[in-house]
N, C-alpha and C positions, 0 to 999 in steps of 0.2 A: 332505689336511689333516693337520697334525702336532699331536698332543695332548701330546707330551713337551715341557714348557716349556723344557728346556735344549737341545733339538735343533733345528737349522736345516737345511732341505733345501739341496742343492747349488745350486739355482737362486736361492735367496734371498740378498739382499745381506747383508753383515755388519751386526750390530746397531750402532746409533749411540746416543750419549748422548741423553737426553730433549730437551735444548735443540737437537738437530739433527733432531728429528722433523719430518715433513712437515706435521703438524697437531697441535695440542694434544689434540684429542679426535676420534676417529672414532666416529660413531653408525651402527650397523649395523641398518638397518630404518627405513623412513619411514612406519610406521603412526602412529596418534595418540601413542603413547608416545615413539617416536623423535623425532617432530616437536616435541612439547612439551619434551622434554629439550633439543633443540637451541635452541629459542627461549629457554628459561630460561638456558642457558649464555651465550647472546648478551647477555641482560640483565645477567648478572654479568660481562660483558666478556671472555668466553672464546670464541675462535674454534673452529669445528668443521666437519667435513665429514660429510655424511650420505649413505649408500649404500643404494640400493633397487633391487631387480630390476625392479619395474614402472615404466614411464615416467610413469604418471599414477595417481591414487588408484584403488585396487581398486574396481571399479564396483558390486559387490554388497554389500548391507547385512550387517553382522555384529553388532557391539555396538550396542545400542539404548537404553541407559539410563545416566545419571550422576545422582548425588545433589547436594545443595547444597554439600557439602564439596568435591567434585571441580569444581564450577562455579567455586569460588574459585581453583583451579589454572588454569583457562582464563582467569579474570580476570587472573591474574598474568602471562600472556603476551599480554594484550590481545585475547583472543578471545571473552570472555564475552558482550558485547552483540550481536555479529554472530551468535554461536551461538544466543543466546536467540531471535533473530528467526526462526531456522530450526527450533528445537526446540519441543516441545509439553509443557507441564506435565501430569503425570498426576494423576488423582484419588486414586491409591493402588492397593490390591489387594483383590480379593474372592476368597474361596474358595467354590467351588460343588461340588455332588456330581455323580454321573454323569448325573443328570437336569437338571443346571444350576440346581438350587435353591440360593439363596445360604445359605452356612453362616456366614460372617463377613465383615466388611469392615475393612480397616486403612486409614483415610483419611490422605492426605498432601496435602490440598487447600488448605492455607493459601497465600496469595499468596507469602509468603516464610518460610523457616525461620530458624533461629538464625544461619545463615551468609549471609543476604542474598539468597538465591535460592530458587525453588521446591524442595521436598525431593525431588521425583522429576521427571526431565526425559527425555522420549523423543525420539529423533532418528534420522536416517539417517546411518550412519557415513561414506559417501562425501562428504556435505555437510560434515561436520566436518573431514575431511581436506583438502578444498578450501580451507576457511577457514584452516587452519593453514599450508598451502602458500603461500597468498597472503601471510600474515604473514611467512613465511620469505623471500620474495622481497625484502622490505623490510629484511632484516638483512644488512649488509655483512660481518658476521663469520661467516656460515654459507653453505656451498656445498652444494647438493643434487645428487647424481649419480644420476639415474634410469637405467633400462636397464643396471644394473650388478649383476653377480652376485658374491657373496662366495664365493671358492674355499676359503679357509681362513685360519687364524691361526697364527703362530709366536710363542710367548710367550718373553720374555726370562727368564733364570735368576731365580728368586725373590729379591727384595731387591736386584737389581743396579741398579735405576733406569734400565734401558735401555728403549727403546720397544718396542712390540708391532708386528710386521709383519703387515699385513692384505693378503692377495692378492686382487685383484679382476679381473674381466673385463668389458669392454664387450660387452654382448650383441649390439649392432648390428654392430660391426666385428670382434669376436673378440679384440681387443688385450688383453693382460694386463699388469698392473703391480703393484708392491708399494707400499703406503702405510705409512709409519712414523708411529705415533701414540703420544703420551705417555700417553694413556688411551683405552680402548675401552668403549663402552656397547653391550652386546648386547641390542638391542631386536628381535631377529630371530625371534621367535615360538616356537611349540611345538616345532618341529624344530631349534632353535637350534644353529648351528655353534659359537657362542661357548660355550654350555654344554658341548658336547663338548670344546672346546679346553681348558677349565679342569678337565676331568675330573669335572664335577658329575653327580650321579645324582638320580633322582626318589625322593622319599618319597611313597608312595601313601597317601592319606587316605580313600579310598572306592573302590568298584567303578565301573568305566566303565559308562556307560549309552548306549544307541544310540537316537537320536531323529531324527525327520524334521522339518526346518525348512522352512516355507513362507512366503515373502514375497509379498504381493499389493498391487497398486495398484488402487484403485477410485475413480471420479470422484464417487460419492455416499457420504455417511456410512453406515456399517453400523448396523443397529438394535440396538446393544449398549451397555451401560454403558461409559464411556470410560476406566475404569481398567484395570489388569491383571486378567485372569481366570485363576485357577489351578484346574483341574479335579482334585479330589481323588478320582479314580477309580483304585483299584489296578490294575484291568484295563487301563485306557488313560488314564494321566495326560496332561494337555495344558495348554498355556499360550497365552493370547491377549492381544494388546496392540495398541493403536493407536499408531503411532510417528510419524505425521505427518498432514498435511491429507488425503492420499489414500493413505497407506501403512499396511499392517497386517502383523502377524506372528503365525504360529501355530507351536507346537512340540508334537509328538506323540511319546510313547514307544511305539514299535511293535515287534512281533516282526519278525524278518528277512523272513519271507515277506510280511507286510503292507506293510513298507516297500518291498520290491522291487516289489510290485504298484502301490503308490501312485506310485512314481517314473515309471511308464509309462502310468498310467491317469488321465486328467483327471477322469473321472466319479467315480473313487474319491476324488480330492482334494476335489472339490466336496462329496461326502457328508461328509467329515471337517469341512469348513468350515461346513456348513449350519446348525448351531445358532446361529451368529453372523451369517450372511449373510441368513437369512430369505428374503424374496421378492425380493432383489436379482437382477436379470436376470443370467444366466450370462455374457453377453458383456461385462458391466461388470467382471468379475473377471479381471484380468490377472496371471498368476503370473510374477513377475519373478525369483524364485529358488526352487529346489527342491533341497534338499540333505540327504543323510544325514550326520548329525554325531554324533560320540562325545563326550559330556560327561565330562570327566575331573576327578578331584580329586587334585591332586598338587602338591608343592612341592620345588624343587631343594634338595639337602642342602648345597650351598655356592653362594654368590652372587657370590664374588669371588676372584680371584687377583691380588695386587698391584693394578695399576690397570685390570684388566679386570673388568667388572661385568655381571651379568644384571639385566634389568628386564622387567616385563610378563610375557607368556606364556612367555618364556624361563625365568623364575624360578618361575612358579606358574600353575596352571590350576584353574578352579573351576566347578562346576555353576552354572547360571544362576538358581537359585531366589531369590537376594537381589539380583541385578542389580549385582554388584560386580566383575565381571571386568575391564573396562576401567578402572574407578575405581582398582582396586588398582595397576595399572600406572602410571597417572598419579601416584598417591601415591609410587610408587617414584622417579619422575623428580623430583618436588618435593623429596623427602627427600635425594636424592643430589647434585643439581647444585650447590647452594650450597656443600656440603662439598668437592666436587671442585674448584670454582672457588677456594676458599681455599687448598687444597693446591697447586694448579698455580701460584698466584701467590706461594707462599712465606709465606702468612699463617698457615697452620696446618701441623702435622706430619702425616705419613702416618697416624698413629694416629686422626685424625679420621675417616678412611675406614672404620675398623673399625665405627663406629657405624651405618653404612648397613645392613648385614645384621643386626646385633644388634637394631636397632629394627624394621626392615621385615619380616624373616622371621617372627618370632612373630605379628606383626599379620596377615600373609598366611595363616599357618596357622590362626589364629582364624577369619578370614573363610571359608576353605575348609571348615573343620569345621562352621561355622555353616550354610553352604549345604547341606552333606551332611545335617546333622540336620534342617533345615527341610524339605528335599526328602523325607527318609524319613518325617517326621511327616505330610506332606501326601499322600503317595502310597503308603506301604507297605501291603501286604495282610496283614501279620502281625496276629493277633488283638489283641495288646497295643497295637499302634500304632492299630488301629481304635478301641479303647475310649478310649485316651488322646486321640485326635483328637476324638472325640465329646464327651468330658467337658471337655477343654480349651477347645473352641470354645463350649460352653454357658456356661462360667464367663466366658470372654473377652467374650462378647456383653453380659453384664450389668455387668462391672466395667471394661472397657477396658484391663485389665492386659496383654492380649496385644499390643495396639498399642504400649503403652509398652515392653514387653520387646523387641519386634521392633526398634524404633528404637534402643534402647540397645545392642543387641549388634552393630550393623552396623559401627561404627567406634570401638573402645575406645581409650583413651589408649595412647600408645607406652610401652613398657617395655624396659629393657635398656641399660645403659651410663650414663655420667656425664651425658649430655645430657638424660636423661628422668627424673631424680629420684634416680639412684644416688648415695648419700652425702648427699642433702639431709636436713635435719632437718624432716621433714614434720610433726612435732609442733608446730612453730612456725606451722603453717597451720591454724587452727581452722575448723571448719565446712566449707562448700563452697568457693566461690571458686576462683581459678585454681590448678591443680596442675601441676607439671612433667610433661611428656609429653603433656598434653592439647592439643587444638587450641583456640585462642581463638575466641570468637564474632565475628560481624560484623553487629551490629545497626545500625539506621538512625542516622546522625549528620549533623551539619551543621557547616560552617565558621563562623568568627566573622562572615563576611559573610552568614550564613544560607543558604548554598548547600548542597544535599544532595550528599553524597559518600560513596563506599564507604570503610570504615575502612582496608582494605588499601591502597587508593590513597593514603591519607594517610600510612600507615606507611612507604611506599617499598619498595625491593627488599631492604634489608638487615635488620639487627637493629633492634628498636624497644623503647623503654621506655615503657610505657603506665601512667599513674598518675592517681589522683584527687586528688593533693595536690602541693604544691610539692616537686620532687625535692630530696633532701638533697645536700650537696656531694660526698659519697662516691658517691651514685648518679649524679651528673653525671660524675664521674671514670670511673665504670664505663661509662657510655654513651659517653663520648669514646673510651675504649680499644677499644670494639667498633664505633665509627662508627655507633652506634645513634641513630636519630631519637627525640627525646623528644616524646611526645604526651600533653598534659595534658587530662583529661576534665573538662568543666564541665557543670553542670546547665543546663536551659533558662533563659535570661535571665541566666546568669552571664557573667562576663568575667574576663580575666586580672588577677591582682593583681601590682602592681609592674611592673618593666620586663621585657619579653619578651626572653629570651635568643635569640641567633642560631640555636641548634640546637633551638629549642622550637616545637612546633606545638600548636594547641588544637582540640579536638573538642567540639561541643555534643551532649550525650547526650539526644536528643529523647525517647526512650522510657524512660530510666532503666535500660535493660537492661545497658548497659556498666558503669555504676557498681555495679549490683547484683552483677554477676559479679566485679568487682574487689574488692568488699567494702571500699571506701574505702582500698584498698591499691595495690600496684604489681605489675606483671607485666613481666618481661623476655622478649620474644618473639624466636624465631629467625626467619631469613628465610622459612621455610616456615610461619610463624605458629603453631608449636608453642611452648608455654610452656617456657622454659629455666629460669627461677627466678621465685619469687613471694613476696610478703610482704603480710600483711593487717594492717598496723599502721603506725607512724610512725617506727620506728628504722631502723638501717642493716643489719638482718639479711639483706636481699637481697644486699648486697655481701659479707657474711660467708660466704654460701653458695658464693662463687666458688671456694673451694678444691676443691670437688667437681667443677667442670667447666672451670675456666680452663686447666688443663694440657692438656686435650683440644683446646681451641681455639687454644692458643698455637703459635707456630712451633717448629720443632725447635731444641733447645738447641745453641748453637755449641760447637765443640770446646773443651774446657777448656784454659787456658793455665797451665803449671806456674810457680809462683812462682820456682823456681830458674832458669828460663829468662829471666825478666824482671827478676830482682834486685829484686822488689817484695814487700812483705809482703802476705799475703792481706787483702782488705778485709772489712768487716763483712758478716754474712749479710743477704740480702734479707728484708724482711718477707714474711709468708705470702702476701699478695695483690699483691706487687710484679709478679708475672707479668702481671697484668691491664694494667698500664701498658705492658708490652712486647708486648702483642698487636698484630699488624699490622692496622689497620682495613681493612675491605674496601670499596673505592670502589664506589659504585653510580651509575647514570646519573641525571642531574638529573631532578627531578619537574616 
């Protein structure tokens, strides 16, 4: 493999212009992150090829949890309903001591959270991968190449606009070939070749921890509370969770000798499981996976070189204490793909791609550090940690503040760059309401025909202007420039006033939650449902904020023509927001 971006091995073909690439996008890795990225690209009209060394989904469970925000990403690729039929909502988490006495419970048992799905969803990863692969078969723009090993990448000179060479080998036949890709998504896991190719290194955010992971199938329900159990025993921390109708997982932090013994001694394993299995007959407990695993806390120091990107475990690894490992990778895909699609179609300049790392990397660092802190607080043997744990849990049981704090820290608003509030006049946004960089909610709504529908399905795949009032002419002009669907929110029993415009859709806010969030104002949403701009009033300040972000979304400026070459006098300067009218709208598939 060649890590020097300007060097090409003798066996490699000469670099070709991007428009001569074999594929617009090469996705390296067909885990959930790579599959979702490919499906999203297809929805934005971008073809891609996916390369994976395994011929079928990896058969053993790994990730087991996604939250309601991540469920919306599965909704965006058409997988949410099928996945929901295979997943299991969790009741939340309980902390127990070494004798399994309950210290505290953090309930997440509402049928739906703010994003339209249960707040905690347990699942078996192979089932999710089968669902995503089945969807991929229906996408003519995507080709999946299984049984294919990635041998290495040769990057073009920085800024050249030339494609990246991806060397692959068919594992069955041994045949090797080179694929030229205008962009590469490195979804190739913790040992990522893509990360090595761009010269990225790890920033360590915590000490590695060695755990034993045990996955069990049992035909009868175990006699245990069905939420996640976290054993706060500094001598032997453990986690238990039910992940399906007959599937269960345990994770134990063990010493090396204990882990070695457990790997070869079934009786030892059964003793570890006994606090949860009770009197279940031993023959009912089928161990389907037994693995020693090192939980790492690290983030890559660079996520991109030109059009080569890192996503998922290639970019960040987190301890499992807050269940956000896979979710962080799927958020990467949701954040990057719409931006890459705009750039590849010439609708935005390359500078839009800078916002991927500037938005996602701080968010990932926050999640990893949160997982490290929570893991330390729950399992540390340090005297200060013991006292803090006891006092904090005592207060939390009586006030509920711990539950609120835990939920609030899992997914903060994005920050960094013009698309997340940089340069916006936030003083114009009084009170709460939508703020740039935060994910908009998805409460229950209905159509004018009184049919229930999820808000994201009504918004479509592109930008959307969500408002509680009649859009102003300037807002309509803004929406047209971005090919944004206009969705007007109406109260129950309300109806449209005047003639409905061709680009306008209506949503009946059955619970009042959407109107309450909008504060009778307007929010401009990105394709990933993050707020781009907002206004809580009735004037055109939403459009006035465009100077902060329009340049980032606009196409590259054409080469300047000198007046002496054309014998024409220079024309008048463009008004500040004229760039909006010159934005190339992103076509989305019909709804």
